[in-house]
N, CA and C atoms of all chains as a GROMACS GRO file, in nm:
protein
  636
    1UNK      N    1  14.302   8.528   9.912
    1UNK     CA    2  14.291   8.440  10.029
    1UNK      C    3  14.429   8.393  10.071
    2UNK      N    4  14.459   8.398  10.200
    2UNK     CA    5  14.588   8.352  10.250
    2UNK      C    6  14.567   8.224  10.330
    3UNK      N    7  14.677   8.163  10.370
    3UNK     CA    8  14.668   8.033  10.437
    3UNK      C    9  14.597   8.042  10.572
    4UNK      N   10  14.591   8.162  10.629
    4UNK     CA   11  14.526   8.176  10.760
    4UNK      C   12  14.374   8.189  10.746
    5UNK      N   13  14.326   8.205  10.622
    5UNK     CA   14  14.181   8.220  10.603
    5UNK      C   15  14.110   8.086  10.606
    6UNK      N   16  13.982   8.092  10.641
    6UNK     CA   17  13.900   7.970  10.642
    6UNK      C   18  13.872   7.930  10.498
    7UNK      N   19  13.896   7.805  10.461
    7UNK     CA   20  13.873   7.766  10.322
    7UNK      C   21  13.726   7.772  10.284
    8UNK      N   22  13.701   7.780  10.157
    8UNK     CA   23  13.566   7.786  10.104
    8UNK      C   24  13.484   7.666  10.153
    9UNK      N   25  13.362   7.696  10.198
    9UNK     CA   26  13.273   7.590  10.243
    9UNK      C   27  13.229   7.504  10.125
   10UNK      N   28  13.208   7.376  10.150
   10UNK     CA   29  13.168   7.286  10.041
   10UNK      C   30  13.039   7.332   9.974
   11UNK      N   31  12.946   7.386  10.056
   11UNK     CA   32  12.817   7.429  10.003
   11UNK      C   33  12.829   7.553   9.914
   12UNK      N   34  12.939   7.628   9.933
   12UNK     CA   35  12.955   7.758   9.865
   12UNK      C   36  13.018   7.735   9.729
   13UNK      N   37  12.946   7.663   9.641
   13UNK     CA   38  13.006   7.607   9.521
   13UNK      C   39  12.979   7.690   9.396
   14UNK      N   40  12.922   7.808   9.410
   14UNK     CA   41  12.890   7.891   9.294
   14UNK      C   42  13.011   7.913   9.206
   15UNK      N   43  12.998   7.882   9.077
   15UNK     CA   44  13.106   7.909   8.983
   15UNK      C   45  13.203   7.795   8.964
   16UNK      N   46  13.192   7.690   9.047
   16UNK     CA   47  13.282   7.576   9.030
   16UNK      C   48  13.231   7.488   8.914
   17UNK      N   49  13.322   7.415   8.851
   17UNK     CA   50  13.280   7.328   8.740
   17UNK      C   51  13.172   7.230   8.787
   18UNK      N   52  13.072   7.209   8.704
   18UNK     CA   53  12.963   7.116   8.738
   18UNK      C   54  12.909   7.058   8.608
   19UNK      N   55  12.841   6.947   8.619
   19UNK     CA   56  12.782   6.885   8.501
   19UNK      C   57  12.662   6.964   8.453
   20UNK      N   58  12.604   6.915   8.344
   20UNK     CA   59  12.485   6.979   8.289
   20UNK      C   60  12.367   6.961   8.386
   21UNK      N   61  12.277   7.058   8.385
   21UNK     CA   62  12.156   7.048   8.467
   21UNK      C   63  12.058   6.953   8.397
   22UNK      N   64  12.015   6.852   8.473
   22UNK     CA   65  11.918   6.758   8.415
   22UNK      C   66  11.786   6.771   8.488
   23UNK      N   67  11.691   6.843   8.426
   23UNK     CA   68  11.561   6.862   8.493
   23UNK      C   69  11.484   6.732   8.500
   24UNK      N   70  11.420   6.706   8.613
   24UNK     CA   71  11.338   6.586   8.626
   24UNK      C   72  11.221   6.617   8.720
   25UNK      N   73  11.112   6.547   8.698
   25UNK     CA   74  10.995   6.563   8.785
   25UNK      C   75  11.016   6.482   8.911
   26UNK      N   76  10.958   6.530   9.020
   26UNK     CA   77  10.978   6.459   9.146
   26UNK      C   78  10.850   6.466   9.228
   27UNK      N   79  10.794   6.350   9.259
   27UNK     CA   80  10.678   6.347   9.349
   27UNK      C   81  10.729   6.344   9.492
   28UNK      N   82  10.669   6.423   9.577
   28UNK     CA   83  10.714   6.426   9.715
   28UNK      C   84  10.661   6.304   9.791
   29UNK      N   85  10.749   6.239   9.863
   29UNK     CA   86  10.707   6.130   9.951
   29UNK      C   87  10.638   6.191  10.073
   30UNK      N   88  10.557   6.108  10.141
   30UNK     CA   89  10.485   6.158  10.259
   30UNK      C   90  10.581   6.215  10.363
   31UNK      N   91  10.693   6.145  10.387
   31UNK     CA   92  10.786   6.194  10.490
   31UNK      C   93  10.848   6.328  10.451
   32UNK      N   94  10.863   6.350  10.319
   32UNK     CA   95  10.919   6.478  10.275
   32UNK      C   96  10.820   6.592  10.301
   33UNK      N   97  10.692   6.564  10.279
   33UNK     CA   98  10.590   6.665  10.308
   33UNK      C   99  10.585   6.694  10.457
   34UNK      N  100  10.609   6.591  10.537
   34UNK     CA  101  10.609   6.609  10.682
   34UNK      C  102  10.727   6.695  10.728
   35UNK      N  103  10.841   6.677  10.662
   35UNK     CA  104  10.957   6.760  10.695
   35UNK      C  105  10.924   6.907  10.668
   36UNK      N  106  10.862   6.931  10.555
   36UNK     CA  107  10.824   7.068  10.520
   36UNK      C  108  10.725   7.124  10.622
   37UNK      N  109  10.628   7.041  10.662
   37UNK     CA  110  10.528   7.084  10.760
   37UNK      C  111  10.594   7.115  10.896
   38UNK      N  112  10.686   7.027  10.936
   38UNK     CA  113  10.759   7.048  11.063
   38UNK      C  114  10.829   7.184  11.062
   39UNK      N  115  10.894   7.213  10.950
   39UNK     CA  116  10.968   7.338  10.942
   39UNK      C  117  10.875   7.458  10.952
   40UNK      N  118  10.762   7.450  10.881
   40UNK     CA  119  10.664   7.560  10.885
   40UNK      C  120  10.614   7.581  11.028
   41UNK      N  121  10.581   7.472  11.095
   41UNK     CA  122  10.523   7.482  11.229
   41UNK      C  123  10.626   7.533  11.331
   42UNK      N  124  10.749   7.485  11.319
   42UNK     CA  125  10.851   7.524  11.417
   42UNK      C  126  10.898   7.668  11.399
   43UNK      N  127  10.893   7.717  11.275
   43UNK     CA  128  10.945   7.852  11.250
   43UNK      C  129  10.836   7.960  11.258
   44UNK      N  130  10.711   7.920  11.283
   44UNK     CA  131  10.604   8.018  11.290
   44UNK      C  132  10.634   8.129  11.390
   45UNK      N  133  10.591   8.250  11.356
   45UNK     CA  134  10.625   8.369  11.435
   45UNK      C  135  10.589   8.354  11.584
   46UNK      N  136  10.475   8.289  11.610
   46UNK     CA  137  10.432   8.278  11.750
   46UNK      C  138  10.504   8.164  11.823
   47UNK      N  139  10.584   8.088  11.750
   47UNK     CA  140  10.654   7.976  11.812
   47UNK      C  141  10.804   7.998  11.808
   48UNK      N  142  10.856   8.026  11.686
   48UNK     CA  143  10.996   8.063  11.669
   48UNK      C  144  11.093   7.969  11.737
   49UNK      N  145  11.078   7.839  11.713
   49UNK     CA  146  11.170   7.742  11.771
   49UNK      C  147  11.292   7.721  11.682
   50UNK      N  148  11.287   7.777  11.564
   50UNK     CA  149  11.406   7.777  11.478
   50UNK      C  150  11.390   7.882  11.369
   51UNK      N  151  11.503   7.921  11.312
   51UNK     CA  152  11.500   8.012  11.196
   51UNK      C  153  11.563   7.938  11.078
   52UNK      N  154  11.526   7.982  10.960
   52UNK     CA  155  11.581   7.919  10.839
   52UNK      C  156  11.732   7.939  10.834
   53UNK      N  157  11.778   8.045  10.899
   53UNK     CA  158  11.923   8.073  10.902
   53UNK      C  159  11.998   7.967  10.983
   54UNK      N  160  11.936   7.923  11.094
   54UNK     CA  161  11.998   7.816  11.172
   54UNK      C  162  12.001   7.686  11.092
   55UNK      N  163  11.892   7.661  11.019
   55UNK     CA  164  11.889   7.539  10.937
   55UNK      C  165  12.000   7.542  10.833
   56UNK      N  166  12.015   7.657  10.770
   56UNK     CA  167  12.121   7.668  10.670
   56UNK      C  168  12.257   7.644  10.731
   57UNK      N  169  12.281   7.703  10.849
   57UNK     CA  170  12.411   7.686  10.914
   57UNK      C  171  12.435   7.538  10.942
   58UNK      N  172  12.333   7.469  10.990
   58UNK     CA  173  12.350   7.327  11.020
   58UNK      C  174  12.371   7.244  10.894
   59UNK      N  175  12.303   7.279  10.786
   59UNK     CA  176  12.326   7.208  10.660
   59UNK      C  177  12.469   7.231  10.612
   60UNK      N  178  12.516   7.356  10.628
   60UNK     CA  179  12.652   7.389  10.584
   60UNK      C  180  12.758   7.315  10.666
   61UNK      N  181  12.719   7.270  10.786
   61UNK     CA  182  12.817   7.202  10.872
   61UNK      C  183  12.831   7.053  10.835
   62UNK      N  184  12.749   7.006  10.742
   62UNK     CA  185  12.763   6.868  10.696
   62UNK      C  186  12.898   6.851  10.626
   63UNK      N  187  12.958   6.734  10.641
   63UNK     CA  188  13.080   6.705  10.566
   63UNK      C  189  13.049   6.698  10.418
   64UNK      N  190  13.149   6.722  10.332
   64UNK     CA  191  13.125   6.723  10.187
   64UNK      C  192  13.058   6.595  10.137
   65UNK      N  193  13.101   6.479  10.187
   65UNK     CA  194  13.042   6.354  10.140
   65UNK      C  195  12.895   6.344  10.176
   66UNK      N  196  12.864   6.373  10.302
   66UNK     CA  197  12.725   6.367  10.348
   66UNK      C  198  12.642   6.470  10.271
   67UNK      N  199  12.698   6.588  10.253
   67UNK     CA  200  12.626   6.694  10.182
   67UNK      C  201  12.585   6.647  10.042
   68UNK      N  202  12.677   6.580   9.973
   68UNK     CA  203  12.650   6.536   9.836
   68UNK      C  204  12.557   6.415   9.832
   69UNK      N  205  12.570   6.328   9.932
   69UNK     CA  206  12.493   6.202   9.927
   69UNK      C  207  12.349   6.218   9.976
   70UNK      N  208  12.328   6.306  10.071
   70UNK     CA  209  12.194   6.322  10.125
   70UNK      C  210  12.104   6.393  10.026
   71UNK      N  211  11.975   6.358  10.029
   71UNK     CA  212  11.880   6.427   9.943
   71UNK      C  213  11.839   6.557  10.010
   72UNK      N  214  11.768   6.638   9.936
   72UNK     CA  215  11.725   6.770   9.984
   72UNK      C  216  11.656   6.761  10.121
   73UNK      N  217  11.554   6.676  10.131
   73UNK     CA  218  11.479   6.671  10.256
   73UNK      C  219  11.553   6.595  10.365
   74UNK      N  220  11.644   6.509  10.329
   74UNK     CA  221  11.731   6.447  10.431
   74UNK      C  222  11.818   6.554  10.496
   75UNK      N  223  11.868   6.646  10.416
   75UNK     CA  224  11.949   6.755  10.473
   75UNK      C  225  11.863   6.842  10.564
   76UNK      N  226  11.738   6.869  10.521
   76UNK     CA  227  11.652   6.954  10.603
   76UNK      C  228  11.618   6.889  10.737
   77UNK      N  229  11.586   6.760  10.737
   77UNK     CA  230  11.547   6.698  10.864
   77UNK      C  231  11.669   6.685  10.956
   78UNK      N  232  11.787   6.665  10.896
   78UNK     CA  233  11.910   6.666  10.975
   78UNK      C  234  11.926   6.802  11.044
   79UNK      N  235  11.906   6.908  10.968
   79UNK     CA  236  11.926   7.043  11.021
   79UNK      C  237  11.819   7.080  11.125
   80UNK      N  238  11.696   7.038  11.100
   80UNK     CA  239  11.588   7.065  11.197
   80UNK      C  240  11.622   6.997  11.330
   81UNK      N  241  11.666   6.871  11.322
   81UNK     CA  242  11.698   6.796  11.444
   81UNK      C  243  11.814   6.861  11.518
   82UNK      N  244  11.920   6.895  11.445
   82UNK     CA  245  12.035   6.963  11.508
   82UNK      C  246  11.992   7.090  11.579
   83UNK      N  247  11.908   7.169  11.512
   83UNK     CA  248  11.865   7.297  11.568
   83UNK      C  249  11.784   7.276  11.696
   84UNK      N  250  11.695   7.176  11.695
   84UNK     CA  251  11.612   7.151  11.813
   84UNK      C  252  11.698   7.105  11.931
   85UNK      N  253  11.804   7.031  11.903
   85UNK     CA  254  11.897   6.991  12.010
   85UNK      C  255  11.972   7.114  12.061
   86UNK      N  256  12.023   7.195  11.968
   86UNK     CA  257  12.098   7.315  12.008
   86UNK      C  258  12.012   7.411  12.090
   87UNK      N  259  11.883   7.417  12.057
   87UNK     CA  260  11.792   7.508  12.127
   87UNK      C  261  11.741   7.449  12.259
   88UNK      N  262  11.768   7.321  12.280
   88UNK     CA  263  11.718   7.258  12.402
   88UNK      C  264  11.572   7.218  12.395
   89UNK      N  265  11.516   7.214  12.274
   89UNK     CA  266  11.376   7.172  12.259
   89UNK      C  267  11.365   7.021  12.282
   90UNK      N  268  11.463   6.947  12.231
   90UNK     CA  269  11.472   6.804  12.259
   90UNK      C  270  11.613   6.774  12.306
   91UNK      N  271  11.630   6.660  12.373
   91UNK     CA  272  11.764   6.619  12.413
   91UNK      C  273  11.809   6.503  12.325
   92UNK      N  274  11.939   6.481  12.322
   92UNK     CA  275  11.995   6.370  12.244
   92UNK      C  276  11.939   6.238  12.298
   93UNK      N  277  11.928   6.231  12.430
   93UNK     CA  278  11.877   6.108  12.492
   93UNK      C  279  11.733   6.081  12.448
   94UNK      N  280  11.649   6.183  12.452
   94UNK     CA  281  11.509   6.167  12.408
   94UNK      C  282  11.504   6.118  12.264
   95UNK      N  283  11.588   6.179  12.181
   95UNK     CA  284  11.589   6.146  12.038
   95UNK      C  285  11.628   6.000  12.019
   96UNK      N  286  11.737   5.958  12.086
   96UNK     CA  287  11.785   5.820  12.074
   96UNK      C  288  11.679   5.720  12.118
   97UNK      N  289  11.614   5.749  12.230
   97UNK     CA  290  11.513   5.657  12.283
   97UNK      C  291  11.391   5.650  12.191
   98UNK      N  292  11.352   5.765  12.134
   98UNK     CA  293  11.236   5.767  12.046
   98UNK      C  294  11.263   5.687  11.918
   99UNK      N  295  11.384   5.706  11.862
   99UNK     CA  296  11.420   5.632  11.741
   99UNK      C  297  11.417   5.482  11.769
  100UNK      N  298  11.469   5.445  11.886
  100UNK     CA  299  11.469   5.304  11.929
  100UNK      C  300  11.325   5.252  11.936
  101UNK      N  301  11.237   5.330  11.997
  101UNK     CA  302  11.098   5.288  12.015
  101UNK      C  303  11.028   5.272  11.880
  102UNK      N  304  11.053   5.365  11.789
  102UNK     CA  305  10.990   5.358  11.657
  102UNK      C  306  11.039   5.237  11.581
  103UNK      N  307  11.170   5.210  11.591
  103UNK     CA  308  11.228   5.092  11.523
  103UNK      C  309  11.162   4.965  11.574
  104UNK      N  310  11.147   4.957  11.705
  104UNK     CA  311  11.084   4.839  11.765
  104UNK      C  312  10.941   4.824  11.716
  105UNK      N  313  10.869   4.936  11.715
  105UNK     CA  314  10.730   4.937  11.670
  105UNK      C  315  10.720   4.889  11.525
  106UNK      N  316  10.808   4.941  11.439
  106UNK     CA  317  10.804   4.904  11.298
  106UNK      C  318  10.840   4.757  11.278
  107UNK      N  319  10.936   4.709  11.359
  107UNK     CA  320  10.978   4.569  11.348
  107UNK      C  321  10.862   4.477  11.385
  108UNK      N  322  10.786   4.516  11.486
  108UNK     CA  323  10.673   4.434  11.531
  108UNK      C  324  10.562   4.433  11.426
  109UNK      N  325  10.549   4.546  11.356
  109UNK     CA  326  10.446   4.557  11.254
  109UNK      C  327  10.480   4.470  11.133
  110UNK      N  328  10.609   4.456  11.104
  110UNK     CA  329  10.653   4.383  10.984
  110UNK      C  330  10.631   4.232  10.996
  111UNK      N  331  11.372  10.355  10.923
  111UNK     CA  332  11.334  10.237  11.002
  111UNK      C  333  11.413  10.236  11.132
  112UNK      N  334  11.348  10.223  11.246
  112UNK     CA  335  11.424  10.217  11.371
  112UNK      C  336  11.498  10.085  11.382
  113UNK      N  337  11.600  10.083  11.467
  113UNK     CA  338  11.672   9.959  11.492
  113UNK      C  339  11.736   9.902  11.365
  114UNK      N  340  11.773   9.995  11.275
  114UNK     CA  341  11.840   9.951  11.152
  114UNK      C  342  11.960  10.041  11.126
  115UNK      N  343  12.064   9.985  11.071
  115UNK     CA  344  12.182  10.062  11.032
  115UNK      C  345  12.143  10.150  10.914
  116UNK      N  346  12.191  10.278  10.916
  116UNK     CA  347  12.158  10.370  10.806
  116UNK      C  348  12.225  10.322  10.677
  117UNK      N  349  12.154  10.332  10.564
  117UNK     CA  350  12.216  10.290  10.437
  117UNK      C  351  12.329  10.383  10.396
  118UNK      N  352  12.439  10.327  10.352
  118UNK     CA  353  12.557  10.405  10.312
  118UNK      C  354  12.564  10.421  10.161
  119UNK      N  355  12.491  10.340  10.087
  119UNK     CA  356  12.503  10.342   9.941
  119UNK      C  357  12.369  10.369   9.877
  120UNK      N  358  12.377  10.421   9.753
  120UNK     CA  359  12.255  10.438   9.675
  120UNK      C  360  12.275  10.381   9.535
  121UNK      N  361  12.165  10.376   9.460
  121UNK     CA  362  12.169  10.316   9.327
  121UNK      C  363  12.278  10.383   9.243
  122UNK      N  364  12.359  10.303   9.177
  122UNK     CA  365  12.465  10.355   9.091
  122UNK      C  366  12.601  10.364   9.158
  123UNK      N  367  12.606  10.354   9.290
  123UNK     CA  368  12.735  10.362   9.360
  123UNK      C  369  12.822  10.242   9.325
  124UNK      N  370  12.951  10.271   9.308
  124UNK     CA  371  13.046  10.163   9.284
  124UNK      C  372  13.094  10.108   9.418
  125UNK      N  373  13.094   9.979   9.431
  125UNK     CA  374  13.131   9.916   9.557
  125UNK      C  375  13.229   9.802   9.532
  126UNK      N  376  13.299   9.765   9.639
  126UNK     CA  377  13.385   9.647   9.635
  126UNK      C  378  13.345   9.557   9.751
  127UNK      N  379  13.332   9.428   9.723
  127UNK     CA  380  13.297   9.333   9.827
  127UNK      C  381  13.421   9.305   9.911
  128UNK      N  382  13.406   9.305  10.042
  128UNK     CA  383  13.519   9.278  10.131
  128UNK      C  384  13.576   9.139  10.104
  129UNK      N  385  13.707   9.134  10.110
  129UNK     CA  386  13.776   9.007  10.084
  129UNK      C  387  13.803   8.940  10.218
  130UNK      N  388  13.698   8.888  10.278
  130UNK     CA  389  13.710   8.828  10.411
  130UNK      C  390  13.666   8.683  10.404
  131UNK      N  391  13.727   8.602  10.488
  131UNK     CA  392  13.698   8.458  10.488
  131UNK      C  393  13.678   8.409  10.631
  132UNK      N  394  13.574   8.461  10.698
  132UNK     CA  395  13.554   8.421  10.838
  132UNK      C  396  13.492   8.282  10.847
  133UNK      N  397  13.507   8.224  10.964
  133UNK     CA  398  13.435   8.100  10.994
  133UNK      C  399  13.291   8.141  11.024
  134UNK      N  400  13.198   8.049  11.014
  134UNK     CA  401  13.059   8.082  11.050
  134UNK      C  402  12.967   8.081  10.929
  135UNK      N  403  12.844   8.124  10.953
  135UNK     CA  404  12.743   8.127  10.846
  135UNK      C  405  12.752   8.260  10.774
  136UNK      N  406  12.788   8.257  10.648
  136UNK     CA  407  12.810   8.378  10.569
  136UNK      C  408  12.722   8.372  10.445
  137UNK      N  409  12.654   8.483  10.414
  137UNK     CA  410  12.566   8.485  10.297
  137UNK      C  411  12.632   8.543  10.172
  138UNK      N  412  12.755   8.592  10.188
  138UNK     CA  413  12.824   8.652  10.074
  138UNK      C  414  12.898   8.541   9.999
  139UNK      N  415  12.854   8.509   9.876
  139UNK     CA  416  12.918   8.396   9.807
  139UNK      C  417  13.067   8.418   9.790
  140UNK      N  418  13.138   8.308   9.796
  140UNK     CA  419  13.284   8.309   9.784
  140UNK      C  420  13.327   8.379   9.655
  141UNK      N  421  13.254   8.353   9.546
  141UNK     CA  422  13.302   8.400   9.415
  141UNK      C  423  13.288   8.550   9.394
  142UNK      N  424  13.221   8.622   9.484
  142UNK     CA  425  13.215   8.768   9.467
  142UNK      C  426  13.307   8.842   9.564
  143UNK      N  427  13.371   8.770   9.655
  143UNK     CA  428  13.454   8.840   9.754
  143UNK      C  429  13.575   8.904   9.685
  144UNK      N  430  13.597   9.031   9.716
  144UNK     CA  431  13.706   9.105   9.655
  144UNK      C  432  13.672   9.162   9.519
  145UNK      N  433  13.548   9.138   9.471
  145UNK     CA  434  13.510   9.185   9.337
  145UNK      C  435  13.438   9.320   9.343
  146UNK      N  436  13.444   9.391   9.229
  146UNK     CA  437  13.383   9.524   9.218
  146UNK      C  438  13.251   9.516   9.144
  147UNK      N  439  13.155   9.595   9.192
  147UNK     CA  440  13.024   9.598   9.127
  147UNK      C  441  12.957   9.733   9.147
  148UNK      N  442  12.831   9.740   9.106
  148UNK     CA  443  12.754   9.864   9.114
  148UNK      C  444  12.622   9.834   9.185
  149UNK      N  445  12.579   9.924   9.272
  149UNK     CA  446  12.450   9.906   9.340
  149UNK      C  447  12.337   9.915   9.237
  150UNK      N  448  12.259   9.809   9.225
  150UNK     CA  449  12.148   9.807   9.129
  150UNK      C  450  12.019   9.850   9.198
  151UNK      N  451  12.003   9.810   9.325
  151UNK     CA  452  11.887   9.856   9.403
  151UNK      C  453  11.912   9.837   9.551
  152UNK      N  454  11.836   9.914   9.628
  152UNK     CA  455  11.839   9.899   9.773
  152UNK      C  456  11.718   9.812   9.809
  153UNK      N  457  11.742   9.699   9.872
  153UNK     CA  458  11.634   9.603   9.896
  153UNK      C  459  11.560   9.627  10.028
  154UNK      N  460  11.617   9.710  10.116
  154UNK     CA  461  11.559   9.728  10.249
  154UNK      C  462  11.660   9.687  10.353
  155UNK      N  463  11.616   9.680  10.480
  155UNK     CA  464  11.705   9.638  10.588
  155UNK      C  465  11.647   9.516  10.656
  156UNK      N  466  11.733   9.420  10.686
  156UNK     CA  467  11.688   9.292  10.743
  156UNK      C  468  11.781   9.250  10.856
  157UNK      N  469  11.724   9.179  10.955
  157UNK     CA  470  11.811   9.127  11.062
  157UNK      C  471  11.926   9.048  11.000
  158UNK      N  472  12.044   9.062  11.059
  158UNK     CA  473  12.165   9.004  11.003
  158UNK      C  474  12.161   8.850  11.011
  159UNK      N  475  12.159   8.783  10.895
  159UNK     CA  476  12.149   8.636  10.896
  159UNK      C  477  12.269   8.568  10.960
  160UNK      N  478  12.384   8.638  10.962
  160UNK     CA  479  12.503   8.580  11.026
  160UNK      C  480  12.480   8.565  11.177
  161UNK      N  481  12.390   8.647  11.232
  161UNK     CA  482  12.354   8.638  11.374
  161UNK      C  483  12.232   8.546  11.392
  162UNK      N  484  12.134   8.560  11.304
  162UNK     CA  485  12.014   8.474  11.312
  162UNK      C  486  12.053   8.327  11.310
  163UNK      N  487  12.159   8.296  11.237
  163UNK     CA  488  12.202   8.157  11.224
  163UNK      C  489  12.246   8.096  11.356
  164UNK      N  490  12.274   8.183  11.455
  164UNK     CA  491  12.314   8.135  11.588
  164UNK      C  492  12.208   8.168  11.692
  165UNK      N  493  12.083   8.182  11.645
  165UNK     CA  494  11.967   8.204  11.732
  165UNK      C  495  11.974   8.338  11.806
  166UNK      N  496  12.047   8.434  11.750
  166UNK     CA  497  12.047   8.568  11.808
  166UNK      C  498  11.958   8.660  11.724
  167UNK      N  499  11.937   8.783  11.777
  167UNK     CA  500  11.836   8.872  11.720
  167UNK      C  501  11.873   8.929  11.582
  168UNK      N  502  12.002   8.947  11.558
  168UNK     CA  503  12.043   9.004  11.430
  168UNK      C  504  12.015   9.153  11.417
  169UNK      N  505  11.999   9.220  11.533
  169UNK     CA  506  11.974   9.364  11.533
  169UNK      C  507  12.102   9.438  11.567
  170UNK      N  508  12.121   9.560  11.516
  170UNK     CA  509  12.033   9.631  11.425
  170UNK      C  510  12.030   9.566  11.286
  171UNK      N  511  11.918   9.588  11.217
  171UNK     CA  512  11.902   9.532  11.083
  171UNK      C  513  12.007   9.593  10.990
  172UNK      N  514  12.054   9.512  10.897
  172UNK     CA  515  12.155   9.557  10.800
  172UNK      C  516  12.088   9.586  10.666
  173UNK      N  517  12.123   9.701  10.605
  173UNK     CA  518  12.074   9.726  10.468
  173UNK      C  519  12.124   9.617  10.373
  174UNK      N  520  12.035   9.578  10.283
  174UNK     CA  521  12.068   9.476  10.183
  174UNK      C  522  12.061   9.541  10.045
  175UNK      N  523  12.158   9.511   9.962
  175UNK     CA  524  12.164   9.569   9.827
  175UNK      C  525  12.170   9.460   9.723
  176UNK      N  526  12.111   9.489   9.607
  176UNK     CA  527  12.137   9.402   9.492
  176UNK      C  528  12.253   9.466   9.417
  177UNK      N  529  12.360   9.391   9.406
  177UNK     CA  530  12.483   9.443   9.344
  177UNK      C  531  12.503   9.375   9.209
  178UNK      N  532  12.531   9.458   9.108
  178UNK     CA  533  12.548   9.406   8.971
  178UNK      C  534  12.697   9.396   8.939
  179UNK      N  535  12.738   9.277   8.898
  179UNK     CA  536  12.878   9.252   8.861
  179UNK      C  537  12.883   9.217   8.713
  180UNK      N  538  12.990   9.258   8.647
  180UNK     CA  539  13.014   9.211   8.510
  180UNK      C  540  13.065   9.068   8.521
  181UNK      N  541  13.011   8.980   8.438
  181UNK     CA  542  13.056   8.840   8.439
  181UNK      C  543  13.208   8.833   8.420
  182UNK      N  544  13.260   8.918   8.331
  182UNK     CA  545  13.404   8.911   8.304
  182UNK      C  546  13.488   8.963   8.420
  183UNK      N  547  13.423   9.035   8.514
  183UNK     CA  548  13.494   9.075   8.636
  183UNK      C  549  13.504   8.955   8.731
  184UNK      N  550  13.404   8.867   8.726
  184UNK     CA  551  13.401   8.753   8.818
  184UNK      C  552  13.484   8.634   8.769
  185UNK      N  553  13.483   8.614   8.636
  185UNK     CA  554  13.548   8.494   8.580
  185UNK      C  555  13.650   8.539   8.476
  186UNK      N  556  13.776   8.509   8.500
  186UNK     CA  557  13.880   8.556   8.408
  186UNK      C  558  13.866   8.491   8.271
  187UNK      N  559  13.808   8.369   8.266
  187UNK     CA  560  13.797   8.299   8.138
  187UNK      C  561  13.655   8.308   8.080
  188UNK      N  562  13.579   8.411   8.122
  188UNK     CA  563  13.440   8.422   8.076
  188UNK      C  564  13.435   8.439   7.923
  189UNK      N  565  13.356   8.353   7.857
  189UNK     CA  566  13.356   8.350   7.711
  189UNK      C  567  13.229   8.412   7.651
  190UNK      N  568  13.138   8.462   7.736
  190UNK     CA  569  13.014   8.519   7.686
  190UNK      C  570  13.031   8.665   7.645
  191UNK      N  571  12.918   8.734   7.631
  191UNK     CA  572  12.921   8.875   7.591
  191UNK      C  573  12.987   8.960   7.700
  192UNK      N  574  13.064   9.061   7.660
  192UNK     CA  575  13.132   9.145   7.761
  192UNK      C  576  13.035   9.225   7.848
  193UNK      N  577  12.911   9.241   7.800
  193UNK     CA  578  12.814   9.320   7.879
  193UNK      C  579  12.734   9.232   7.975
  194UNK      N  580  12.753   9.100   7.974
  194UNK     CA  581  12.676   9.010   8.060
  194UNK      C  582  12.704   9.042   8.208
  195UNK      N  583  12.596   9.034   8.286
  195UNK     CA  584  12.610   9.065   8.428
  195UNK      C  585  12.551   8.953   8.514
  196UNK      N  586  12.584   8.956   8.641
  196UNK     CA  587  12.518   8.871   8.741
  196UNK      C  588  12.487   8.963   8.859
  197UNK      N  589  12.370   8.944   8.918
  197UNK     CA  590  12.331   9.028   9.031
  197UNK      C  591  12.322   8.941   9.157
  198UNK      N  592  12.381   8.991   9.264
  198UNK     CA  593  12.386   8.917   9.390
  198UNK      C  594  12.341   9.011   9.502
  199UNK      N  595  12.258   8.961   9.592
  199UNK     CA  596  12.215   9.044   9.706
  199UNK      C  597  12.316   9.030   9.819
  200UNK      N  598  12.368   9.146   9.863
  200UNK     CA  599  12.477   9.148   9.960
  200UNK      C  600  12.447   9.250  10.070
  201UNK      N  601  12.473   9.210  10.192
  201UNK     CA  602  12.449   9.300  10.306
  201UNK      C  603  12.557   9.407  10.313
  202UNK      N  604  12.517   9.523  10.368
  202UNK     CA  605  12.603   9.641  10.368
  202UNK      C  606  12.738   9.618  10.435
  203UNK      N  607  12.739   9.540  10.544
  203UNK     CA  608  12.866   9.524  10.616
  203UNK      C  609  12.971   9.447  10.537
  204UNK      N  610  12.931   9.394  10.422
  204UNK     CA  611  13.026   9.326  10.334
  204UNK      C  612  13.075   9.418  10.221
  205UNK      N  613  13.026   9.542  10.218
  205UNK     CA  614  13.057   9.631  10.105
  205UNK      C  615  13.142   9.751  10.148
  206UNK      N  616  13.233   9.791  10.058
  206UNK     CA  617  13.312   9.912  10.078
  206UNK      C  618  13.292  10.002   9.957
  207UNK      N  619  13.300  10.135   9.982
  207UNK     CA  620  13.291  10.228   9.869
  207UNK      C  621  13.411  10.208   9.778
  208UNK      N  622  13.390  10.223   9.648
  208UNK     CA  623  13.496  10.197   9.551
  208UNK      C  624  13.497  10.309   9.447
  209UNK      N  625  13.617  10.343   9.402
  209UNK     CA  626  13.628  10.436   9.291
  209UNK      C  627  13.612  10.581   9.332
  210UNK      N  628  13.605  10.668   9.230
  210UNK     CA  629  13.605  10.813   9.257
  210UNK      C  630  13.484  10.853   9.340
  211UNK      N  631  13.509  10.927   9.446
  211UNK     CA  632  13.400  10.975   9.529
  211UNK      C  633  13.342  11.102   9.468
  212UNK      N  634  13.212  11.121   9.470
  212UNK     CA  635  13.150  11.240   9.413
  212UNK      C  636  13.186  11.367   9.492
   0.00000   0.00000   0.00000
C-alpha cells in the first residue's frame, strides 16, 4: 500500500488485534424485530427498494466511533434510512417532521 | 449462464489477489490483498456487489471463487500449524493467475 491508496476501512478489521470473544444470549427488543421486518419488506424482489449491498455500504460509511458505539440494529436502521433517502423513497424533510411528530406524541403520552 | 463473465479459473489454480485499495464498497478483505492462494471451488456467478452497493445492476455477473490461503502466508507471525488454512470467497475481477502456467 502506498500513500496514494485509500486507507483500510474501519469495518475491514479482519486480522487486527481484538479481545477474547465473549458469547452472550440476547433477547431481541420489539424495535429490533421491526428493523429486521423493515429490511425484509423493503428488499423483497417485487419491491426492491434497497439491496443488502447498499446497507453494507452505508454502514461502512459510519465514522469509527459511531461504528463501535452503535449496536447491530442501530447500524441497520441507520443504513436503511440512508438508503431510502438516497433512493428518493423518503426525503430528509419528511423524516425530520415525522421524528418531530413522534416525539411530540410520545411526550403527550408520558 | 448468460449475462455473466466467463470463469477464468478452475479448482486447483494458483491465484494472487490484486493489491488494490480503491474507495467504495469492496468485498475483498484487506488482509488478503496481494496474497497468494489456490482455488478451492467455483461458487457460481453473481451480480457484482461493488455495483449493487450503488443501486446499479451489477451485470454482467462476476464468477465467485472460494480461495484457500495458508495462514502463514497471511500472517507473518502465525504460531499455529503450518498446514492451517483460511478460505475466503473472492470475485474473479480481484484475482490474477499466479505461478507456472500449464
